[in-house]
N, C-alpha and C positions, 0 to 999 in steps of 0.2 A: 544540854545534858548529853553526855557521851553515849554513843550507841555502838562503839567499836567492840566487836567480839574478840576473843583471845587470838583468833587467827585472821583478823581483818587485814586484807591485802592493802599495801601502801597506796596503790593507784585507785582503789575502790573507796578509800576513806574520805568522807566529807572533811572540809577544812578544819572544823572544830575538833573532830576526832583525831585528825592528824596532829594538831597542835597539842591536844591534851593527852593522847594515849600513845602515839607512835613516835613523835619527835623526841620525847625523853629517852627512848631506847637507844638513840644514837650518841651515847655518851659513855664515859668510863663506867664500869671496868671493861677491859678488853681481855680476850683470850687469844692464844696463839695455836694455830693448827698447821700441822705438816702432813703431807701426803707421802707415805712410804719413806724412802730414803732420799727423796728430793731435797735439795738445799733450800728451796723457797719456803718461807713461813708466812702464813696469812694471819694478820692481826685484825680480829673481828670483834664486833660488839657482842658481849656475852648475853645481854638482854635480848638482842635481835634473834640470836640463835636459840636461846632457851625458850623464848616465847612461842616459837613456831615449830620446834623440833623436840619431841619427847626424848629422843636419843641424846641430844646435846644437853637437855635439861638434866637428864640422869647423870651424864658425864661430869658436868660442871657444878651441879647443885645436889648431887647424891651422896656427898661425903666421901668421895673417892680421892685418890692422890691427884688425879687430873684437876679436880676442883681446887685443891690447895695450891697446885703449881700454875693454875690458869693456862694449861697447855695440854695438848694431846696429839697423838700421831695416828692417822687413819691408815690401816693396812691397804695397800693396793690390791684390788681384785679385778681381774681381767673382765672387761665388759660391764663393770659396775663402778668401782672406785678408781678414779684416775684424776689427773690434774684437770682435764677438761670437764668431766662430770661434776667435780667438786666446785669448780668455778661457775658452772651453770647453776648449781644449787645455791651458791652464795648470791648470784644475781637474782634468783627467784626470791630468796629470803629478804633481800634488801629492797627490791623494787616491784616484786610481784609479777615479773615476766622474764622470759629468757629470749635472747637473740642469738641464733646459731651462726649467723654470718653466711658466707657463700660456701656451700658444700654440694658435692654431687648428690643426687637423690638417694642412693643407697647409703652413703655416709651420713646424710642428714637423718635418715631413719635410725641408723646405728647410734648417733649422738642422742637422739630423742629417747631411745630405749635405755641407754646408759643413764640418762638424767632421771627417768622415772624409777629406775632400779636403785640409784643411790638415794633418791627421795624416799623410796619405800623403806630402805634400810634405816635411814635417819628419822623415819616416821614423820615426814613432812607431806602434807596432803593438799588437796584442792587444785592440783594441776592435771589430774588424770584425764578429765574430759577434754581439756584444751590440747594436751599432747596427743591424745587419740585422734582428734580432729586434724592436728598438724600432719600426722602420718597419713591419714586418709587423703588430705589435700595433695601431699607429695605423690602418693600412688596414682591418683586420678590425673594429675598433671604430667605424669611420665609413663604413659602406657606402652612405650616401646616404639620402634621405628615404623611399624605398620599399624595404623590406628583405624583402618577401615575394615579389615578382616581379622580373623583369628591369627595370632602371630606365629603359631607353630603347632606341632602335633601334641604337645603336652603342657603348654603354657598359655595362660590367659593374660590379657592386658593388665589385669589387676595384680598380677604377681611379677611383672617384668622387673621391677626394681627391688623386689624382696629377695632376701638370701636365707639360706639355711641358718646362718648365725642369728638373724633376726628372730626366727622362730624359736630356736633353742634358748636364746637369751631371755626373751619375753616370757617363756614358759615358767621361769622362776618367780614371776610376779604373782601376787595373791589371786586366788580364784575369783572370777568375776571382774578382774581389772579391765578397764575399758581399752587399754592398749592390746591386751590379749584378745579381746573380742573383735577389735578392728582388724587384726591380722587374720583371725579366723574368717571374718566376713570377706576379706580379700581373697581367701583361698577357695571359697564356695564355688565360684564360677568354674574354675579349673577342675575341681572335684566332680562336678556334675557333667562337664563336657568331655573330659578326657579320662580314659582308663588309667593311663600312666601320667597322672598330673604331677606338677613340679614338686610338690611337697609330700609325695607318697611315702618316701622314706621317713620323713619327720613324723608323719601321722602314725606310722608303725612303731616308731621308737620313742617319741615324746608324748607321754601319756596325757599331760595337761593340754597339749595342742590338739590331740585327737578328740578329747572330750569337748573342747571349745568348738572345733570344726563340726563335729556331729550335731551339737546343739544348734549351730548356725544353719547347717543343712536342713535339720528338722523344721526350723522356723521358715526357711526358704521354700520347702516343699508345700507349705500351706498357701503359698502364693501362686501355685500352678494354675494355668489357664489354657484354654484351647482356642484355636481359630474358629471362625463361623462354620467352616466345613468339618471341623473336628479332626483334621489331618495333621495339624501342627500343635505342638505343646510348648508353652512358654513358662518362664519363671521370672520373678523380679530379683535382680541382682541386689543383694543386701548392702553392698558397698556403694554403688553408683545410683541405685534406685531406678535403673532402666530395665525394660523388659527384654529378655534374652531368649532366643530360640533354643529349646532343649532338644527337640527332635521333630522330624517330619515322617508321617506314616505313608 
């Protein structure tokens, strides 16, 4: 008996569910999708798209012209809808995973945020936790050139490969999105250690980021501890899970 749910990922499906529920999706009819004014057109399974995306289901099964013509054009949106982000989305819809290839750390984070944003627009879910963990792994693996001491007067190792664009782009994701939370967690160390931390401007100007960061800071303050002598105060870094010296008296 089939146990595959409506959003069963290809790589998670037992063989019976794959044969009975998922394999039939990879047949006609097909739809054609173009990104902006690009000449390339993607011929994709209508069933695969509509089964996993509320947006595509409404587009092609909602009685609109796109459904009659079996084609649509997605408007390019900087940092959201691009050839790269759409191809990542297609890879996810077809095989349940994305492979970014060789990218510099900051660009890999950019690609990940673009992917989760187009997924959010197309109402495709179930990758949020995985993508947040990908960003976390990139941050931890790339702390900057100096990994033994604090890297500078206003930057923690956790924010070395993060940019202002990462913060502002992720801010448009829904409240509580795990990618937003992981970026806030990465900023906590710098916020607590430095008066002029790296993302001070973003905290002042990007409301959703400031809310996320203050929530993360509040949770982190609950981890405060002192040395045996009481002269040193420590907190637990919410990103790396390590104990960090806050101040010495």
